[in-house]
N, C-alpha and C positions, 0 to 999 in steps of 0.2 A: 161319328166314324173315327177310329184311331188314326193318328197321323204319325208317321215315322220318317226318319231320315236314314238313308243307307249310304255309306261311304265306301268307295272302292279304291285301293291303292294301285300303284303302278304295275305290280306283278299280276294283279287281278284283271287288268285291262291290257296285258302285254302285247296282244295281237288280236286279230279279228275273231279267232276262235274263242279266245277268252272273253272278248266283248259280247259275243253271242251267248256265252254261258252266263255272264252277268245279266244280260237281258232276260234270261229264263228265271233267274233269282228275283229280279224286280217284278216280272210278270206274276210270279207266285204270290208276292206280297200284295200286289194290286188286286188280283183276283180273290184274295182272302178278305177283301173289303176295306183295305187300308188306303188312306191318302198317302202318296209316296213322293218324296223328294230324294233325288240321288245326287251325291257329290262325287266327282271323279278326279283322279290325278292324271298326270300325263302317262302315256304308255311307257313301260319299263325302259329305262335308258335314254328316253327322249330329252328329259331335262338336262342330263349330263352332256348330251350331244349339243344342245343349244348353248349351254354355258361354255362349252369348248369353242364354239364359233365366236362368242363374244371375247373370250380370253385371247384367241388368236389375233383378233383385231386390236384388243387392248394392249397387246405387247408391242404394237407399232408405236413409234415415237411421234410426238407432236412436233410442229415446226420449230419450237424452241428447244427441242431435244429432251423434253420431259414427258413422262407419262401422266395422263390426266384421268385417273381412275374415277374421281367424283363427277367428272363431266359426262360420263356415259351411264350413270345409274338409272335415269328414267328410261333410256332406251333399252338397257339391260332388262328391266322389268317387262317392257313391251315384247321383247323377244322370247324370254323364257316362259312367259304366261301363255304363249301360243300352243304349247304342248297340251294343256288342259282343254283349250278351245277345240282342238281336233278330236280329243277323246269324247267330249260332251256331244259333239255333233254326230259322231259315229254311233254312240250308244242310243241317241235319240232315233236315228234311222233304224237301228236294230230293233228297237221297241215298236216302232211303227210297222215294221215287217211282221211283227207278231200280233198286229191288230190293236195295239194300245195307242191312245192319244198321248203324244209326248212331244216336248220341245226343249231345246237347249237354252240355257241362260248363261251369259258371261257375267263376271263380277260387276261391271259397270251397268249392266241392264237391270240388276236386282233393285237398287244398287247396294253393294257392300262397300261402305265408306271407311277409309283408313286415314291414318296420320300421314305425314310427309316422308317417313323413313323408307326410302326405296330399298328393296331387296329384303327387308325385315320389318315391314310395316305392321302396325297393330290396328285391330279393328276398332273403329269409333262407334259405328252404328250400322244397323241393317234395316232397310225399309222393306216390309213384307206386304205392302199394299197391292203389289201386282202379282207376286208369286202365290200369295195365300189364296186369293180368289180363283186363280188358275187351278190350284189343287182341288178346291171345292167343286169345280166344274168337271172333275174327273181326269184332268191332265196329269201326267207324270212329269215333274220338273227335273231336268238333267242339268245340274249346275257345274260349271267349271270351277274346281277348287283352287286354292293357293293364291287367289287374286282378288283385287278390289279396285277401287278408284279413289284417288286422293282429292283434296279440296280444289286442286287446279285442273281437275278433269283428266289427269294422267293415270294410266294403268299402274298399279302397285302390286307387289307380291309379298307374301307373308313369311318368307323364309322356308328352309327345309322342313318338311313335315307340315307345311301350312294348310294342306287340304284337310287334315284332321281338325284344325282350328276352324276352318271354313264350315265344315260339317256341323260341329257342335254349335257354332254361332248361329248358323241358319236354323238348326233345330230349336235353339232357344227363342229366336225371333218368331218362328212359326208356332211356338208353344207345342212342340211335338211331344208325344208320349215317351219316346226313347230315340236314341241314336245308335245305329248298328255300324260298327267299324269292321269291314271285311278286309282280311289280310291273307298272307300265304301261310300263316300259322293258325292253329285252332283255339287260341286263347292266350292268357297271360301265364307264363311258367315261373316256377320258383327260381330258375336261372336260365341261362342260355343253353338249350338242349344240345347245341353243337359242341359245347365244352363238357357238359355233365349229362351223360346218357340217362341218369336216374332223375333228371328234372321232371317235375310233375305240373300238370295243368291245374290251376286254381279255379274252383267254381265261382268264387266271389273274392273281391278284393276291395278294400276301402279306398275312397278317393285319395286320402292323405298318403297311403302307402303307394298308390299308383303314381301320385305326383312326385314322390321322392324317387321311385324307381325310374320314371321317365327322365327326371333331371339328372340322374346318376348314370345314364348310359343305356337303359333298356329302351329299345327303339320301336316298340310296338305302338305306342301312342306318343304324340307330341305334347310337351309339357303344358303349353298354353291351353291346349284343348281340354286337358284334365282339370286345370284350374278353372276354366270357364264352366265346365260341367258341374264341378263341385259347388261353385258360387251360385249356380242356378238350380241345384238339385235335379240335374238331368241324368238319368241312368244311361250308362254307356255299356253296350254289349260288344265284346271283341270276339269275332268268330272267323272261320275260314271261308274263303270263296271257292275253295278247291273241291268241295263236295257237291253232289247233285241235289236237285230239288227233292225234298222228302227224306234225305238221309239225316241221321242223327247229327246235330251240329249245335250243342249247347253253348260252347264258348265260355267266356268269363264275363261275369257281370261286375262292373265297377260302380259302386254305390256308397252310401254313407256307412260309417263305422257300425252303427247300431243295427244295420241290415245284413252285415256280413255273417253273423251267427257262427263264427269259427274261432276257436281258442288257439291261436298261434302266437308264439312269442316273436318269431321272425318269419316273415312271409316270403322273402326273396333275397337273393344275392345279385347285385348288379355290378357292372364294371364299365369303365370308360377309358378307351385308349387315346381319346382326344384331349390329352392333358400335356401341359408343359410346366416345368418348375423353374422359378426364378428366385435367386437368392441375392440380396443386397448385403454386401459385407461392410462392416464398420459403419453402420448407419448411426448417426448421432442419437444417443439414448436420452431423448427429452420429449415432453408432450408435444403432440402435433405432427411428429415426423411420419407416422403411419398414414395420417390424413393427407399429407402432401403426396405420398406415394399413390394413394387411392385417387387423389385428384388428377394426377398425371395419367393414370389409367382411364379414368372417366373421360377426360378431355380427348383421349385417343380412341374412345368408344371400345374399350377393352374391359371385359367383365372379369373381376377378380373372384376367385373361389376360395380355396383353403388358404388360411394364413396362420403362420406360427412365428413368434419372435423369441430369439434366444440371446443370452448374454455373450458378447464378444470377449476374447481374451484380454482386450485392452479396456481400460477404464472409460466410463461414459460413452460406450459404444455398444451397439447391438447388431445382430445379424437377423435380417427379416427374410423369411421364405414364404412365397405364395405361389399359387397356380393360376394359369390362364389357359384358354383354349389353345391347342397346338397351332391352329391356323393364325392365331393372333400373336404368336411369340415374337416374330420379327417386328411387328408394329409396336408391341409393348417395349421391347428392348430399345427401339429408336426413341420412343417417348421418354423412357427413363434416362437415356444418355443425354437427351436434349435438356432434361431437367436436373442433371447431376448436381450442378452448383446450388440450385434452389433446394433440392432435397437434402443433399449433403451425405454422400456415401463414398466409399473408397473404390469398390470394385463390384462388378456384376458377374454372377455365374448363372448358367441356364442349362437345363436338361430336358429334352423332349422325349427321352426314352423311358417314360414312366407311365403308370396306369393307376387310376383311382378304383379301388374295390370297396364295396359298401354292403352292409347288411341292413335290412329295413323291416320294420314290423311295429304295428300299433301296440302289440303286447309288451314292448320294451318299456312302456309307461309304468307298468305295474309289476314288472319282474326284474329282479337283480341278477347279476352275474353274466349279463350278455357280453359286456366288454371283456371280462375275464375269459370266457369261452372263445371269443374271437381271437384275442391276442395269444392265448395258449395254442390254438390251432395253427396260427401262423408261425409261432416260435418252433413248434414241433417240426415244421418243414424248413426251418432256417431261413424264413422270409423276413427281411428287415423292413421295419416301418419307418418311413421318412417324415411324414406329416400325418396328423390326426385331426379330424373334424367331427363334431357330434351335433345332433339335434335331439329332440324328444323321442323321435322314432327311427333314428338312423345313426350308424357309426361308419365313417368313411376313413380309409387309410390310403396313403400314396406309397406305392411300392415300385421296385424295378420292373419294367415291362416284361422282362424275361420270365417272371414268376406269375404272370397273370392267370394262366389256366390252372396252375397248381393251387394258387390261392383260392380261386373260385370253387374248385372241387373240394378243397379242405374245409372251407366254410360251409358249403352245402351239406357236407357230411356231419360236421360238428353240431349243426343245429337240427339234424334229423329231417331235412326237407325232402328227402326221398320218400317220406311217409306223409307228406302234406296232403 
């Protein structure tokens, strides 16, 4: 009997009417003879509401006059994970009302074990000894996504988009035939349709391309979920939950490169506004200095992305520019200032009004001229490039945020993606 995992995001379970609709989609798969596990997110807006409650209390001062952010991380997870608990229970009830045997499962009941990193935990292992037999007995498992349990028995959460990772990890543990990710869009597009009206839905996309697009700002799938699926050769289908049972809903299949069967040089254009640029002026130009900068960022738990080093006007000095997440900018600047003497630089400049725009495609491995096409398209629109980063299947540039939409449309047209 085929075994599938269905995952529904927050907009798909936004209210009771949407939950009833999701129940109809699950019922159709169960009645088609599949063993079904469902992973759900919190209802739309609920996680933000819960985070807001935590932030309101976190703004209070401790008796010593300081904020103690790290002191509340475990309780933060306990609070924000409750949104998925509510959704899983409601969907289980809706399924029972349709005559299906269903029960809800929380992360600690499976159990889905994680490391100790609260609010952004990574999955260590999943035990399927309970949920697997339950599926074989004809029960629909409704799993609260986004959460697990750490080695101390405390609730942990997987970070934003963590329900995608939960779904793929559970599908791998259950040896499912596929994992269906239901969203409010009907698949993976060549770029954001809100910016480019000629964006096209892709029938298939390679894991590597999807991994790059997800890491570069495309928000349809969470990066870790794609990586996990790729490493375990688990097909993912992205489709919409907004259509009725029986309606055409092909979505986009995310699979290995040799299964894509499409000859595209570039598959998509992605962008990320969650970027901030930091420049260290007159950094000592000698071996090991960049390593010291990266160590300061690592110690502050800040991820460094794009890096470029240029020669300063002064001898034996360099200017180092790199990017971090916009939310990490203040933390990064504080860590750099605290390490100023150790690193050895004269001044820091920062800019959070920037955007990273990228083109991605496995065809770039075997085709020349992609960079030329990209930079010519940007130059024709007088868009200045501040930082460049490349890999085998992507080229990313950092530009002024003012030109984000213009750049996306220009690149989408330059690579003929309207005909993808």
